[in-house]
DRENDOVO-941521 format. One record per residue (C-alpha): residue in three letters; x, y negated, z. Coordinates in steps of 0.05 Angstrom, whole numbers, padded with zeros to 5 digits, always signed. Example, Ala and Ser with C-alpha at 12.3 -4.5 7.8 and 13.67 -1.06 7.14 Angstrom:
BEGIN
ALA+00246+00090+00156;SER+00273+00021+00143;
END
This chain:
BEGIN
MET-00001-00001+00005;ILE+00025-00065-00015;SER+00056-00105+00056;LEU-00014-00137+00094;SER-00001-00161+00169;LEU-00047-00131+00218;ALA-00077-00205+00233;GLU-00095-00192+00159;VAL-00112-00127+00158;ALA-00167-00148+00212;SER-00187-00203+00174;ILE-00206-00169+00106;VAL-00250-00117+00152;GLY-00288-00155+00192;GLY-00247-00131+00264;GLN-00220-00144+00329;GLN-00153-00141+00350;HIS-00140-00094+00412;ASP-00073-00078+00452;ILE-00036-00109+00388;PRO+00027-00151+00412;ASP+00049-00171+00346;PRO-00011-00193+00298;ASP+00049-00215+00246;ARG+00071-00144+00242;GLU+00065-00107+00174;VAL+00032-00045+00143;THR+00082-00023+00111;GLY+00067+00051+00101;PRO+00006+00098+00079;VAL-00057+00088+00100;VAL-00080+00160+00124;SER-00141+00201+00169;ASP-00092+00262+00182;SER-00046+00245+00238;ARG+00000+00301+00215;ALA+00011+00250+00150;VAL+00032+00191+00188;ARG+00098+00154+00158;PRO+00129+00093+00194;GLY+00098+00033+00182;GLY+00029+00067+00157;LEU-00041+00046+00185;PHE-00078+00112+00209;VAL-00156+00110+00200;ALA-00197+00140+00256;PHE-00260+00181+00239;ALA-00300+00215+00282;GLY-00328+00268+00254;GLU-00373+00327+00277;ARG-00317+00366+00295;VAL-00256+00332+00301;ASP-00253+00260+00335;GLY-00193+00230+00301;HIS-00190+00171+00354;GLU-00161+00230+00398;PHE-00103+00232+00358;ALA-00097+00156+00347;VAL-00039+00156+00401;GLY+00002+00211+00372;ALA-00006+00180+00309;VAL+00028+00115+00336;GLU+00082+00151+00378;ALA+00097+00179+00293;GLY+00104+00111+00277;ALA+00037+00082+00251;THR+00040+00009+00263;ALA-00040+00016+00288;VAL-00094+00055+00291;LEU-00161+00032+00247;ALA-00218+00060+00299;SER-00287+00043+00324;ARG-00277+00033+00395;PRO-00209+00015+00438;VAL-00160+00077+00442;GLY-00105+00048+00489;VAL-00051+00032+00440;PRO-00054-00025+00381;ALA-00117-00018+00349;ILE-00166-00055+00295;VAL-00242-00047+00326;VAL-00295-00043+00265;ASP-00360-00014+00274;ASP-00360+00025+00204;VAL-00294+00052+00202;VAL-00321+00075+00133;ALA-00334+00005+00110;ALA-00276-00022+00134;LEU-00227+00023+00092;GLY-00272+00011+00034;ALA-00266-00068+00045;LEU-00194-00050+00054;ALA-00192-00018-00016;ARG-00218-00080-00050;ALA-00177-00128-00021;VAL-00116-00086-00038;VAL-00143-00071-00107;ASP-00163-00146-00129;ARG-00101-00164-00103;LEU-00056-00118-00156;GLY-00102-00127-00216;THR-00075-00052-00237;THR-00114-00015-00296;VAL-00172+00016-00248;VAL-00194+00086-00299;GLY-00262+00111-00264;LEU-00277+00178-00278;THR-00343+00219-00259;GLY-00382+00292-00290;SER-00420+00344-00272;ALA-00363+00384-00283;GLY-00292+00380-00307;LYS-00272+00315-00263;THR-00209+00339-00229;SER-00180+00380-00293;THR-00191+00312-00331;LYS-00166+00262-00272;ASP-00107+00296-00275;LEU-00091+00299-00353;ILE-00111+00228-00354;ALA-00055+00213-00297;GLN-00004+00255-00334;LEU-00009+00214-00399;LEU-00011+00153-00365;GLN+00045+00153-00321;ARG+00089+00164-00384;HIS+00070+00084-00399;GLY+00078+00072-00330;PRO+00076+00078-00251;THR+00005+00124-00231;VAL-00035+00134-00175;TRP-00088+00189-00174;PRO-00118+00232-00132;GLU-00098+00297-00091;GLY-00151+00352-00107;ASN-00222+00313-00113;LEU-00209+00248-00071;ASN-00276+00233-00096;ASN-00323+00202-00035;GLU-00323+00143+00008;ILE-00265+00161+00045;GLY-00218+00200-00008;LEU-00225+00144-00071;PRO-00204+00091-00024;LEU-00149+00130+00009;THR-00124+00140-00061;ALA-00130+00071-00082;LEU-00097+00044-00011;ARG-00029+00080-00049;ALA-00025+00035-00110;ASP+00026-00020-00083;ALA+00058-00079-00133;THR+00087-00028-00177;THR+00021+00021-00195;ARG+00004+00006-00272;HIS-00055+00052-00272;LEU-00098+00072-00215;VAL-00145+00140-00232;LEU-00198+00154-00193;GLU-00250+00207-00178;MET-00324+00189-00175;GLY-00364+00236-00139;ALA-00441+00236-00124;ARG-00487+00267-00071;GLY-00551+00216-00097;ILE-00566+00151-00128;GLY-00532+00091-00116;HIS-00468+00124-00088;ILE-00429+00120-00156;ARG-00451+00041-00150;TYR-00425+00040-00084;LEU-00348+00073-00107;ALA-00345+00026-00166;GLY-00357-00033-00119;LEU-00297-00013-00076;THR-00257-00003-00138;PRO-00282-00037-00193;PRO-00253-00003-00261;ARG-00239-00029-00320;ILE-00248+00046-00363;GLY-00301+00087-00344;VAL-00304+00156-00369;VAL-00363+00205-00368;LEU-00356+00276-00376;ASN-00418+00305-00377;VAL-00497+00314-00350;GLY-00498+00374-00323;THR-00533+00425-00274;ALA-00483+00425-00212;HIS-00522+00392-00141;LEU-00591+00406-00179;GLY-00613+00422-00108;GLU-00594+00345-00087;PHE-00615+00305-00148;GLY-00675+00344-00170;GLY-00663+00342-00251;ARG-00622+00330-00305;GLU-00649+00255-00313;GLN-00630+00244-00243;ILE-00561+00270-00248;ALA-00561+00219-00309;GLN-00584+00161-00273;ALA-00528+00171-00226;LYS-00469+00183-00262;GLY-00489+00119-00311;GLU-00481+00075-00256;LEU-00412+00084-00272;VAL-00415+00048-00339;GLU-00457-00003-00311;SER-00400-00016-00262;LEU-00360-00031-00322;PRO-00342-00104-00353;ALA-00370-00129-00406;ALA-00326-00122-00472;GLU-00299-00186-00481;ASP-00265-00176-00408;GLY-00241-00110-00429;GLY-00291-00062-00404;VAL-00290+00013-00440;ALA-00337+00058-00426;VAL-00312+00129-00447;LEU-00370+00163-00465;ASN-00380+00247-00489;ALA-00407+00245-00551;ASP-00433+00313-00551;ASP-00477+00312-00488;PRO-00544+00272-00505;TYR-00548+00238-00435;VAL-00482+00218-00427;ARG-00484+00196-00505;ALA-00551+00151-00480;MET-00505+00116-00436;ALA-00478+00069-00481;SER-00555+00037-00484;ARG-00536+00021-00402;THR-00468-00019-00410;LYS-00448-00092-00431;ALA-00375-00048-00437;ARG-00350-00034-00507;THR-00368+00048-00527;ILE-00308+00096-00553;LEU-00335+00167-00558;PHE-00300+00225-00551;GLY-00322+00300-00564;GLU-00323+00344-00632;SER-00385+00305-00665;PRO-00360+00274-00720;GLU-00383+00218-00701;ALA-00332+00218-00640;ALA-00268+00162-00646;VAL-00226+00210-00614;ARG-00245+00283-00635;ALA-00225+00353-00647;GLU-00218+00401-00709;ASN-00199+00465-00723;VAL-00206+00489-00640;ARG-00183+00558-00634;LEU-00161+00599-00571;ASN-00094+00634-00571;GLY-00086+00706-00544;LEU-00073+00676-00491;GLY-00135+00640-00479;GLN-00103+00571-00489;PRO-00130+00515-00538;ALA-00104+00488-00597;PHE-00137+00427-00644;THR-00127+00374-00682;LEU-00129+00312-00644;HIS-00163+00254-00682;THR-00163+00179-00656;PRO-00166+00109-00698;SER-00093+00105-00698;GLY-00083+00176-00737;CYS-00088+00251-00717;SER-00044+00300-00692;ASP-00031+00375-00669;VAL-00050+00399-00598;THR-00036+00464-00559;MET-00044+00467-00495;ARG-00021+00500-00428;LEU-00090+00502-00390;TYR-00134+00558-00405;GLY-00206+00567-00430;GLU-00243+00522-00498;HIS-00281+00482-00436;HIS-00204+00441-00436;VAL-00206+00405-00506;SER-00260+00361-00480;ASN-00222+00346-00421;ALA-00178+00332-00464;LEU-00207+00286-00510;ALA-00237+00238-00449;ALA-00164+00239-00429;ALA-00138+00221-00504;ALA-00187+00160-00517;VAL-00159+00134-00448;ALA-00088+00131-00474;HIS-00115+00104-00534;GLU-00145+00050-00498;LEU-00080+00033-00468;GLY-00046+00039-00519;MET-00016+00105-00533;PRO+00013+00127-00607;VAL-00036+00196-00619;ASP+00038+00235-00630;GLU+00058+00213-00554;ILE-00017+00240-00532;ALA-00012+00300-00570;THR+00052+00320-00536;ALA+00028+00289-00461;LEU-00029+00345-00472;SER+00013+00397-00495;GLU+00052+00401-00431;ALA+00004+00370-00381;GLY-00009+00433-00338;THR-00061+00442-00281;LEU-00038+00387-00216;SER-00099+00414-00171;ARG-00101+00477-00134;TRP-00144+00537-00144;ARG-00168+00518-00211;MET-00155+00561-00265;GLU-00086+00588-00237;VAL-00059+00637-00273;THR-00009+00687-00246;GLU+00015+00749-00271;ARG+00039+00800-00220;ALA+00097+00843-00227;ASP+00049+00905-00234;GLY+00018+00864-00293;VAL-00045+00850-00268;THR-00069+00782-00286;VAL-00100+00744-00229;VAL-00146+00671-00249;ASN-00152+00640-00188;ASP-00221+00593-00209;ALA-00249+00591-00138;TYR-00246+00523-00116;ASN-00312+00502-00143;ALA-00371+00532-00182;ASN-00432+00510-00220;PRO-00471+00545-00280;GLU-00422+00507-00329;SER-00360+00516-00304;MET-00376+00589-00297;ARG-00394+00603-00371;ALA-00327+00569-00390;ALA-00286+00604-00343;LEU-00325+00678-00359;ARG-00306+00658-00436;ALA-00241+00638-00417;LEU-00220+00711-00392;VAL-00255+00749-00444;ALA-00203+00707-00485;MET-00152+00720-00448;GLY-00175+00795-00440;THR-00170+00805-00514;ALA-00096+00834-00517;ALA-00097+00859-00457;ARG-00165+00903-00481;ALA-00117+00920-00538;GLN-00070+00957-00488;GLY-00121+00986-00442;GLY-00130+00935-00397;ARG-00204+00911-00377;THR-00229+00846-00342;TRP-00255+00837-00281;ALA-00310+00780-00254;VAL-00302+00774-00191;LEU-00362+00722-00179;GLY-00390+00690-00118;GLU-00452+00637-00110;MET-00463+00573-00134;ALA-00481+00524-00090;GLU-00529+00467-00086;LEU-00574+00488-00146;GLY-00643+00488-00107;GLU-00706+00508-00139;GLU-00667+00539-00200;SER-00616+00576-00160;LEU-00638+00652-00177;ALA-00654+00631-00260;GLU-00586+00607-00256;HIS-00557+00667-00218;ASP-00582+00714-00261;ALA-00572+00689-00325;VAL-00497+00684-00304;GLY-00509+00756-00291;ARG-00535+00771-00363;LEU-00468+00735-00401;VAL-00426+00777-00362;VAL-00455+00839-00403;ARG-00469+00789-00461;LEU-00400+00769-00464;ASN-00378+00845-00458;VAL-00335+00825-00389;SER-00304+00900-00368;LYS-00335+00890-00287;LEU-00365+00851-00256;VAL-00357+00844-00168;ALA-00413+00799-00143;VAL-00398+00786-00081;GLY-00450+00745-00028;GLY-00512+00748-00005;ARG-00579+00734-00038;GLU-00542+00692-00101;ALA-00493+00745-00110;ALA-00547+00803-00114;TRP-00589+00768-00166;LEU-00519+00755-00205;ASP-00513+00829-00190;MET-00582+00842-00218;GLY-00580+00794-00277;ALA-00526+00838-00304;LYS-00556+00909-00291;ASN-00625+00885-00328;GLU-00577+00849-00386;GLY-00550+00920-00404;SER-00541+00997-00387;TRP-00494+00973-00339;GLY-00491+01025-00282;GLU-00420+01023-00245;GLU-00398+00964-00290;SER-00425+00913-00237;VAL-00433+00918-00161;HIS-00453+00877-00106;VAL-00407+00869-00041;SER-00425+00831+00013;ASP-00369+00795+00024;ALA-00291+00765+00007;ARG-00258+00842+00046;ALA-00301+00889+00012;ALA-00290+00857-00056;ILE-00213+00864-00039;ASP-00212+00922-00017;LEU-00249+00946-00079;LEU-00201+00916-00122;ARG-00141+00942-00090;ARG-00170+01008-00103;GLU-00188+00996-00178;LEU-00147+00948-00208;ARG-00087+00974-00262;GLY-00035+00946-00293;GLY-00056+00907-00354;ASP-00115+00884-00319;VAL-00143+00800-00319;VAL-00185+00783-00257;LEU-00224+00710-00260;VAL-00249+00697-00188;LYS-00296+00645-00180;ALA-00345+00604-00139;SER-00365+00553-00102;ARG-00319+00523-00053;SER-00364+00548+00010;VAL-00355+00624-00011;GLY-00281+00613+00002;LEU-00268+00665-00049;GLU-00193+00641-00056;ARG-00184+00684-00002;VAL-00187+00746-00055;ALA-00147+00722-00102;ALA-00089+00701-00047;ALA-00102+00774-00029;LEU-00089+00803-00100;LEU-00030+00761-00107;ASP+00002+00785-00039;GLY+00016+00862-00058;GLU+00020+00907-00116;ILE-00030+00950-00134;GLY-00050+01017-00090;SER-00022+00971-00025;GLY-00063+00966+00041;VAL-00104+00901+00059;GLU-00060+00866+00122;GLY-00100+00822+00170;GLY-00083+00759+00149;ALA-00082+00769+00075;ALA-00146+00744+00059;SER-00138+00679+00102;ARG-00082+00646+00076;
END
């Protein structure tokens, strides 16, 4: 963060200084909410959560070098006390971003936000210092904490924006006003919370409504292949650029194909020319993510050949998103267990099939280890049934449905779609899945592990990478 005195911070957030002997002392280190991440000169933000109260760690944070604590009550060490810590953190982020004048890129969508954010960051950092969130810090706490990592050298600030309801993205955009706004898609993630795709589109479109007008440099980057997103062009005063496979997209992909490893290749077209891309990532769904990133990079002046090179070299920065690891015994584990919705589940299954093509020629099998897709509301059972049926239609070798009612519908959908018997199995939990896989996997198999974060299927992937075929399951293997 840029250096600010404690008196300045207190003024920005409307707080009272407590136990601060020197109001002119500056905050020169990072702003963090985890006391273990405190660095000398930083500011520790104390949140009172349901299970953990950050105020209890205030003394330790100051002893570790924090200049002060942003808190909702006095804590016996230097503190700026406010009524609402979340609102104060947001106000501090807004003040810092306003002073910096860096180019802010805001990104939202029902699926692919984190992967696309990582791509945009890898492209833009070639043209200057770039700050972006680790993982998916995309809410009213994670976004300002990310923004406060920017300093006077930061050229680009890339921010992911999530929503749990109408008004959330408008609030986030108000904290860190973007000049460029990217909307990837409107899918069925969080359908139960929003009530329908129209409501999801309403929420996601708040980003383009928050952009500056075209004459002030505002740019809306919209998916031409998604009708809900494309319609958002009428909701913004910013200049619009379309990306996608549609011929009308200014940034588009042609000749899209997957290689034998399931990695996409295509010809990238931009208004400044075209160039070939072969990605290191897995799955055709990354083509759309790459086009969104390319559109942003094009708008910020990167030539098409450099964009294509950067996309071809880009890797995965965030954990548990199509992480591909081949064991010594030839089993390939695809850990995509961070989250799941119907769109991302279908994309991951198609990537599994593409990755398994070569393996099947050598006698290997494809395994889909799937769990619940959360927050789908009344559509939940039908969506799980549909994914189970898709597993059969794609000719995946084995389905392991993990969990309760929703997993049972995955299993039932598969069995109702075809004459599957032992090809699909329903198990109660991650431990049972690990036991089954350890018994039955053989060299050459490709295993996809995917579910919503709450299911915790990353434990399955961790256990599979912890040993060879036929080895026993150690007590801690599933909880790393």
